[in-house]
C-alpha positions in Angstrom: -0.1 -0.1 0.1 2.7 2.2 0.9 4.7 1.8 -2.3 1.4 2.4 -4.4 0.7 5.5 -2.8 4.5 6.5 -3.6 3.9 6.2 -7.1 0.8 7.7 -6.9 2.6 10.8 -5.1 5.2 10.9 -7.8 2.9 10.9 -10.7 0.9 14.0 -9.1 4.3 15.4 -8.6 5.3 15.0 -12.3 1.9 16.3 -13.5 2.1 19.2 -11.0 5.6 20.1 -12.3 4.7 19.9 -16.0 1.6 21.9 -15.4 3.7 24.6 -13.9 6.4 24.5 -16.7 3.8 24.6 -19.1 2.1 27.7 -17.7 5.4 28.9 -17.5 6.2 28.7 -21.3 2.8 30.0 -22.3 2.7 33.2 -20.2 6.3 34.0 -21.3 5.4 33.8 -24.8 2.1 34.9 -25.0 0.7 38.6 -25.7 4.0 39.7 -27.3 3.2 43.1 -27.9 2.5 43.3 -24.1 6.4 44.4 -23.3 8.1 47.3 -21.8 9.8 49.5 -24.7 11.3 52.5 -22.2 14.5 53.9 -22.3 16.7 50.6 -21.4 14.9 48.7 -24.2 15.2 51.1 -26.5 18.9 51.6 -25.8 19.6 48.0 -26.4 17.8 47.6 -29.8 19.0 50.8 -31.1 22.7 49.8 -30.1 22.1 46.3 -31.7 20.9 47.6 -34.8 23.8 50.2 -34.8 26.3 47.4 -34.6 25.0 45.3 -37.7 25.0 48.7 -39.7 28.4 50.2 -38.4 30.1 46.4 -37.4 31.7 48.6 -34.8 31.2 46.9 -31.3 30.8 49.5 -28.2 33.6 48.6 -25.8 31.1 50.2 -22.9 27.7 49.1 -22.3 24.5 50.4 -21.2 24.2 53.4 -18.7 23.4 52.4 -15.2 21.1 54.7 -12.8 24.0 54.9 -10.7 25.7 57.1 -13.2 28.5 54.0 -13.5 28.3 52.5 -17.4 27.7 49.0 -17.5 30.5 46.7 -19.0 30.1 46.1 -22.6 28.8 42.8 -22.3 25.7 44.3 -21.2 25.3 44.8 -24.8 27.2 42.2 -26.2 25.1 39.4 -25.1 22.3 40.9 -27.1 24.6 41.5 -30.1 25.5 37.5 -29.7 21.6 36.7 -29.9 21.3 38.6 -32.9 23.9 36.6 -34.9 21.9 33.4 -34.0 18.4 34.7 -34.6 17.8 37.5 -37.2 16.6 40.6 -35.6 14.3 42.9 -37.5 12.3 44.9 -34.7 12.4 45.2 -31.2 9.8 42.8 -30.6 12.1 39.6 -32.2 14.9 40.4 -29.8 12.4 40.5 -26.9 10.8 37.1 -28.0 14.7 35.7 -27.8 14.9 36.5 -24.5 11.6 34.9 -23.8 12.8 31.8 -25.1 16.4 31.9 -23.5 14.3 32.2 -20.1 12.4 29.2 -21.3 15.7 27.0 -22.1 16.9 27.9 -18.7 14.0 26.8 -17.0 14.3 23.6 -18.5 17.9 23.1 -18.1 17.5 24.0 -14.5 15.0 20.6 -14.7 17.3 18.7 -16.1 20.2 19.8 -13.6 17.9 18.9 -10.8 17.1 15.3 -12.1 20.7 14.6 -13.1 22.7 16.3 -10.4 20.7 16.4 -7.0 20.2 13.1 -5.0 16.8 11.8 -4.9 16.3 12.4 -1.1 17.2 16.2 -1.7 15.2 17.1 -5.3 11.7 18.1 -3.6 12.8 21.7 -2.7 14.7 22.1 -5.8 11.5 20.9 -8.0 9.8 23.3 -6.2 12.1 26.1 -7.3 11.6 25.1 -10.7 7.6 25.5 -10.2 8.2 28.6 -8.5 10.1 30.0 -11.2 7.8 29.3 -13.7 4.8 30.6 -12.7 6.3 33.3 -10.0 4.4 36.5 -11.7 7.8 38.5 -11.3 9.7 35.9 -12.9 7.5 36.2 -15.6 7.3 39.6 -15.7 11.2 39.7 -15.8 11.5 37.0 -18.4 9.6 39.2 -20.8 11.8 42.4 -21.2 14.4 43.8 -23.2 16.8 44.3 -20.2 20.6 43.1 -19.5 19.2 41.5 -16.3 16.6 39.5 -18.2 19.9 37.4 -19.6 20.7 36.3 -16.3 18.7 32.8 -15.6 21.0 31.1 -18.4 24.1 32.7 -16.8 23.1 32.2 -13.1 22.3 28.2 -13.9 25.9 28.0 -15.1 27.4 29.3 -12.3 25.0 27.3 -10.1 26.1 24.0 -11.8 29.8 24.9 -11.5 29.5 25.8 -7.9 27.5 22.3 -7.4 30.5 20.5 -8.9 33.2 22.7 -7.5 34.8 19.8 -6.3 36.0 19.0 -9.8 38.1 21.1 -12.3 35.6 21.6 -14.7 33.0 22.5 -12.2 35.2 25.1 -10.4 36.5 26.5 -13.8 32.9 27.0 -14.9 32.0 28.6 -11.5 34.8 31.1 -11.7 34.1 32.2 -15.5 30.6 32.6 -15.0 30.8 34.6 -12.1 33.1 37.1 -13.6 30.8 37.5 -16.4 27.7 38.1 -14.5 28.7 41.1 -13.2 29.8 42.3 -16.6 26.0 41.6 -18.2 24.6 44.1 -15.3 26.5 45.4 -12.1 24.1 43.5 -9.6 25.7 40.2 -10.8 29.0 40.9 -9.0 27.2 40.8 -5.7 25.3 37.4 -6.7 28.4 36.2 -7.7 30.5 37.3 -4.7 28.0 35.7 -2.2 28.3 32.4 -3.4 32.2 32.6 -3.1 32.0 34.5 0.4 29.4 31.8 1.8 31.5 28.9 0.4 34.8 30.6 1.9 32.9 30.8 5.5 31.5 27.3 5.5 32.5 24.7 2.9 36.0 26.0 1.3 37.6 22.3 1.5 37.6 20.3 -1.4 36.9 22.9 -3.8 39.5 23.4 -6.8 40.1 26.8 -5.9 43.3 26.8 -8.7 40.6 26.3 -11.4 38.2 28.8 -10.0 40.8 31.6 -10.1 41.8 30.7 -13.7 38.1 31.0 -14.7 37.8 34.2 -13.1 40.6 35.6 -14.5 39.8 34.6 -18.2 35.9 35.9 -17.4 37.6 39.4 -16.2 39.7 39.9 -19.3 36.3 41.2 -21.3 36.4 43.8 -18.5 39.9 45.7 -19.7 38.1 48.2 -21.8 35.8 49.1 -19.1 38.0 49.4 -16.3 
Protein backbone atom coordinates (compact mmCIF):
# COMPACT_ATOMS: atom_id res chain seq x y z
CA UNK A 1 0.00 0.00 0.00
CA UNK A 2 2.87 2.34 0.84
CA UNK A 3 4.57 1.68 -2.49
CA UNK A 4 1.35 2.36 -4.40
CA UNK A 5 0.85 5.67 -2.57
CA UNK A 6 4.45 6.63 -3.33
CA UNK A 7 3.91 5.97 -7.02
CA UNK A 8 0.69 8.00 -6.95
CA UNK A 9 2.51 10.86 -5.21
CA UNK A 10 5.30 10.80 -7.82
CA UNK A 11 2.74 10.92 -10.63
CA UNK A 12 1.00 13.88 -9.03
CA UNK A 13 4.37 15.58 -8.58
CA UNK A 14 5.21 15.02 -12.23
CA UNK A 15 1.82 16.31 -13.40
CA UNK A 16 2.00 19.37 -11.14
CA UNK A 17 5.54 20.21 -12.18
CA UNK A 18 4.74 19.70 -15.84
CA UNK A 19 1.69 21.95 -15.53
CA UNK A 20 3.75 24.68 -13.84
CA UNK A 21 6.45 24.55 -16.53
CA UNK A 22 3.83 24.56 -19.30
CA UNK A 23 2.12 27.57 -17.71
CA UNK A 24 5.47 29.32 -17.42
CA UNK A 25 6.20 28.74 -21.12
CA UNK A 26 2.74 29.98 -22.06
CA UNK A 27 2.92 33.16 -19.97
CA UNK A 28 6.35 34.02 -21.38
CA UNK A 29 5.32 33.65 -25.02
CA UNK A 30 1.77 34.96 -25.04
CA UNK A 31 0.76 38.58 -25.73
CA UNK A 32 4.06 39.52 -27.33
CA UNK A 33 2.97 43.13 -27.88
CA UNK A 34 2.35 43.54 -24.14
CA UNK A 35 5.99 44.33 -23.27
CA UNK A 36 7.85 47.34 -21.93
CA UNK A 37 9.79 49.52 -24.35
CA UNK A 38 11.31 52.33 -22.35
CA UNK A 39 14.74 53.96 -22.30
CA UNK A 40 16.81 50.88 -21.48
CA UNK A 41 14.98 48.67 -23.96
CA UNK A 42 15.21 51.26 -26.71
CA UNK A 43 18.93 51.72 -26.01
CA UNK A 44 19.61 47.99 -26.30
CA UNK A 45 17.75 47.58 -29.57
CA UNK A 46 19.16 50.74 -31.17
CA UNK A 47 22.72 49.73 -30.28
CA UNK A 48 22.25 46.23 -31.69
CA UNK A 49 20.84 47.75 -34.87
CA UNK A 50 23.72 50.24 -35.00
CA UNK A 51 26.24 47.40 -34.70
CA UNK A 52 24.89 45.67 -37.79
CA UNK A 53 24.92 48.96 -39.68
CA UNK A 54 28.49 49.95 -38.77
CA UNK A 55 30.04 46.61 -37.62
CA UNK A 56 31.62 48.57 -34.79
CA UNK A 57 31.19 47.07 -31.33
CA UNK A 58 30.92 49.39 -28.35
CA UNK A 59 33.39 48.63 -25.58
CA UNK A 60 31.22 50.23 -22.87
CA UNK A 61 27.68 49.10 -22.23
CA UNK A 62 24.40 50.52 -21.06
CA UNK A 63 24.43 53.45 -18.60
CA UNK A 64 23.31 52.45 -15.11
CA UNK A 65 20.95 54.33 -12.79
CA UNK A 66 23.89 54.97 -10.46
CA UNK A 67 25.69 56.87 -13.21
CA UNK A 68 28.40 54.24 -13.67
CA UNK A 69 28.18 52.59 -17.11
CA UNK A 70 27.83 48.84 -17.30
CA UNK A 71 30.52 46.77 -18.96
CA UNK A 72 30.32 46.08 -22.67
CA UNK A 73 28.78 42.69 -22.14
CA UNK A 74 25.47 44.33 -21.22
CA UNK A 75 25.25 44.98 -24.97
CA UNK A 76 27.36 42.13 -26.31
CA UNK A 77 24.90 39.48 -25.10
CA UNK A 78 22.21 40.99 -27.31
CA UNK A 79 24.60 41.30 -30.24
CA UNK A 80 25.48 37.62 -29.77
CA UNK A 81 21.78 36.72 -29.84
CA UNK A 82 21.31 38.72 -33.03
CA UNK A 83 24.06 36.74 -34.77
CA UNK A 84 21.99 33.56 -34.27
CA UNK A 85 18.47 34.90 -34.70
CA UNK A 86 17.67 37.51 -37.35
CA UNK A 87 16.54 40.65 -35.56
CA UNK A 88 14.26 43.06 -37.45
CA UNK A 89 12.38 44.87 -34.68
CA UNK A 90 12.41 45.12 -30.86
CA UNK A 91 9.68 42.50 -30.51
CA UNK A 92 11.84 39.86 -32.15
CA UNK A 93 14.76 40.64 -29.85
CA UNK A 94 12.40 40.51 -26.88
CA UNK A 95 11.09 37.16 -28.09
CA UNK A 96 14.63 35.78 -28.05
CA UNK A 97 14.97 36.82 -24.39
CA UNK A 98 11.75 34.98 -23.58
CA UNK A 99 13.01 31.84 -25.34
CA UNK A 100 16.33 31.96 -23.46
CA UNK A 101 14.45 32.14 -20.16
CA UNK A 102 12.37 29.11 -21.12
CA UNK A 103 15.56 27.22 -22.02
CA UNK A 104 16.96 28.12 -18.60
CA UNK A 105 13.90 26.62 -16.87
CA UNK A 106 14.22 23.41 -18.88
CA UNK A 107 17.95 23.15 -18.18
CA UNK A 108 17.32 23.75 -14.48
CA UNK A 109 14.88 20.83 -14.49
CA UNK A 110 17.47 18.61 -16.18
CA UNK A 111 20.15 19.71 -13.71
CA UNK A 112 17.93 18.82 -10.75
CA UNK A 113 17.14 15.40 -12.19
CA UNK A 114 20.74 14.59 -13.08
CA UNK A 115 22.79 16.16 -10.30
CA UNK A 116 20.66 16.41 -7.15
CA UNK A 117 20.33 13.25 -5.00
CA UNK A 118 16.77 11.87 -5.03
CA UNK A 119 16.17 12.54 -1.31
CA UNK A 120 17.07 16.23 -1.80
CA UNK A 121 15.14 16.93 -5.00
CA UNK A 122 11.77 18.05 -3.63
CA UNK A 123 12.75 21.64 -2.66
CA UNK A 124 14.68 21.97 -5.91
CA UNK A 125 11.66 20.90 -7.94
CA UNK A 126 9.56 23.38 -5.99
CA UNK A 127 12.03 26.05 -7.10
CA UNK A 128 11.52 25.00 -10.74
CA UNK A 129 7.75 25.29 -10.35
CA UNK A 130 7.98 28.64 -8.55
CA UNK A 131 10.37 30.22 -11.03
CA UNK A 132 8.10 29.03 -13.85
CA UNK A 133 4.93 30.75 -12.63
CA UNK A 134 6.14 33.44 -10.23
CA UNK A 135 4.60 36.69 -11.55
CA UNK A 136 7.82 38.69 -11.15
CA UNK A 137 9.89 35.96 -12.81
CA UNK A 138 7.44 35.96 -15.71
CA UNK A 139 7.51 39.76 -15.93
CA UNK A 140 11.31 39.93 -16.03
CA UNK A 141 11.44 37.13 -18.59
CA UNK A 142 9.49 39.34 -21.00
CA UNK A 143 11.75 42.40 -21.05
CA UNK A 144 14.54 43.57 -23.31
CA UNK A 145 16.89 44.32 -20.43
CA UNK A 146 20.38 42.92 -19.59
CA UNK A 147 19.40 41.34 -16.22
CA UNK A 148 16.76 39.30 -18.10
CA UNK A 149 19.61 37.33 -19.65
CA UNK A 150 20.77 36.28 -16.17
CA UNK A 151 18.88 32.95 -15.80
CA UNK A 152 21.09 30.98 -18.19
CA UNK A 153 24.22 32.46 -16.64
CA UNK A 154 23.09 32.01 -13.03
CA UNK A 155 22.23 28.41 -13.87
CA UNK A 156 25.75 27.95 -15.28
CA UNK A 157 27.20 29.40 -12.08
CA UNK A 158 25.00 27.09 -10.00
CA UNK A 159 26.06 24.01 -11.98
CA UNK A 160 29.73 24.94 -11.65
CA UNK A 161 29.39 25.67 -7.93
CA UNK A 162 27.55 22.40 -7.31
CA UNK A 163 30.44 20.52 -8.96
CA UNK A 164 33.11 22.75 -7.41
CA UNK A 165 34.99 19.66 -6.22
CA UNK A 166 35.86 18.96 -9.86
CA UNK A 167 38.20 21.08 -11.92
CA UNK A 168 35.68 21.72 -14.70
CA UNK A 169 33.00 22.71 -12.19
CA UNK A 170 35.22 25.13 -10.28
CA UNK A 171 36.45 26.60 -13.56
CA UNK A 172 32.87 27.10 -14.79
CA UNK A 173 31.89 28.67 -11.48
CA UNK A 174 34.72 31.18 -11.68
CA UNK A 175 34.19 31.93 -15.37
CA UNK A 176 30.46 32.58 -15.16
CA UNK A 177 30.77 34.45 -11.88
CA UNK A 178 33.13 36.93 -13.55
CA UNK A 179 30.80 37.33 -16.53
CA UNK A 180 27.62 37.97 -14.53
CA UNK A 181 28.61 41.39 -13.28
CA UNK A 182 29.58 42.42 -16.79
CA UNK A 183 26.04 41.85 -17.98
CA UNK A 184 24.68 43.95 -15.12
CA UNK A 185 26.58 45.30 -12.13
CA UNK A 186 24.35 43.51 -9.59
CA UNK A 187 25.71 40.23 -10.94
CA UNK A 188 28.96 40.88 -9.08
CA UNK A 189 27.02 40.84 -5.79
CA UNK A 190 25.32 37.56 -6.70
CA UNK A 191 28.63 35.92 -7.59
CA UNK A 192 30.35 37.33 -4.49
CA UNK A 193 27.67 35.79 -2.24
CA UNK A 194 28.51 32.31 -3.54
CA UNK A 195 32.22 32.87 -3.03
CA UNK A 196 31.81 34.36 0.45
CA UNK A 197 29.52 31.62 1.75
CA UNK A 198 31.76 28.91 0.33
CA UNK A 199 34.85 30.44 1.95
CA UNK A 200 33.09 30.72 5.29
CA UNK A 201 31.29 27.39 5.49
CA UNK A 202 32.50 24.88 2.87
CA UNK A 203 35.86 25.80 1.41
CA UNK A 204 37.44 22.36 1.66
CA UNK A 205 37.46 20.20 -1.43
CA UNK A 206 37.08 23.14 -3.83
CA UNK A 207 39.48 23.30 -6.76
CA UNK A 208 40.35 26.90 -6.04
CA UNK A 209 43.07 27.08 -8.67
CA UNK A 210 40.60 26.12 -11.40
CA UNK A 211 38.14 28.66 -9.98
CA UNK A 212 40.83 31.35 -10.04
CA UNK A 213 41.81 30.58 -13.63
CA UNK A 214 38.15 30.70 -14.70
CA UNK A 215 37.66 33.99 -12.87
CA UNK A 216 40.69 35.56 -14.56
CA UNK A 217 39.57 34.44 -18.02
CA UNK A 218 36.04 35.66 -17.37
CA UNK A 219 37.36 39.05 -16.23
CA UNK A 220 39.37 39.71 -19.41
CA UNK A 221 36.43 41.36 -21.25
CA UNK A 222 36.40 43.92 -18.42
CA UNK A 223 39.63 45.50 -19.62
CA UNK A 224 38.00 48.15 -21.91
CA UNK A 225 35.56 49.04 -19.09
CA UNK A 226 38.28 49.48 -16.48
